[in-house]
C-alpha positions as CSV (number, residue, x, y, z in Angstrom):
1,M,-158.4,-187.8,-63.0
2,A,-161.3,-189.1,-60.9
3,R,-162.3,-187.1,-57.8
4,L,-163.5,-190.3,-56.2
5,P,-161.4,-193.4,-56.0
6,L,-162.5,-196.0,-58.6
7,L,-163.3,-199.3,-56.9
8,P,-162.2,-202.5,-58.5
9,I,-165.5,-203.8,-59.9
10,D,-166.6,-204.7,-63.4
11,G,-168.1,-201.7,-65.1
12,S,-167.4,-198.3,-66.4
13,P,-165.3,-195.7,-64.4
14,F,-168.7,-194.0,-63.7
15,Q,-170.0,-197.2,-62.1
16,Q,-166.7,-197.8,-60.2
17,A,-166.9,-194.3,-58.7
18,F,-170.6,-194.7,-57.7
19,E,-169.7,-197.8,-55.7
20,N,-168.2,-195.4,-53.1
21,T,-171.7,-194.2,-52.1
22,P,-174.2,-197.1,-52.3
23,K,-177.2,-194.9,-51.4
24,L,-176.4,-192.5,-54.2
25,R,-175.9,-195.3,-56.6
26,A,-179.2,-196.9,-55.7
27,A,-181.0,-193.5,-56.1
28,F,-179.3,-192.9,-59.5
29,L,-180.3,-196.4,-60.8
30,Q,-183.9,-195.8,-59.7
31,M,-183.9,-192.5,-61.5
32,D,-182.4,-194.1,-64.6
33,E,-185.0,-196.9,-64.7
34,A,-187.8,-194.3,-64.3
35,L,-186.4,-192.2,-67.2
36,K,-186.2,-195.3,-69.4
37,E,-190.0,-195.9,-68.8
38,I,-191.0,-192.3,-69.9
39,L,-188.4,-191.3,-72.5
40,E,-187.7,-192.8,-75.9
41,P,-184.3,-194.4,-76.1
42,E,-183.0,-192.0,-78.7
43,L,-184.0,-189.0,-76.6
44,L,-182.4,-190.4,-73.5
45,E,-179.2,-191.0,-75.4
46,R,-179.2,-187.4,-76.7
47,I,-179.6,-186.2,-73.1
48,R,-176.7,-188.3,-72.0
49,L,-174.5,-187.1,-74.8
50,R,-175.4,-183.4,-74.1
51,S,-174.7,-183.8,-70.4
52,A,-171.3,-185.4,-71.1
53,A,-170.5,-182.6,-73.5
54,N,-171.6,-179.9,-71.1
55,N,-169.3,-181.4,-68.4
56,H,-166.4,-181.8,-70.8
57,C,-166.5,-185.6,-70.3
58,E,-165.8,-188.3,-72.9
59,Y,-168.8,-190.5,-73.3
């Protein structure tokens, strides 16, 4: 169950929850773009998978 209401936009549940806080969403997207510039795609995906596993989330 989501702790934040999921807004009815196209996208993943993660994106739907982030729409509740536009400033946080903008900061997260900025961080994501910066990481894409400095990390190899395979490493970035491994980090995402490990973070999801550590938080008991399905990815």
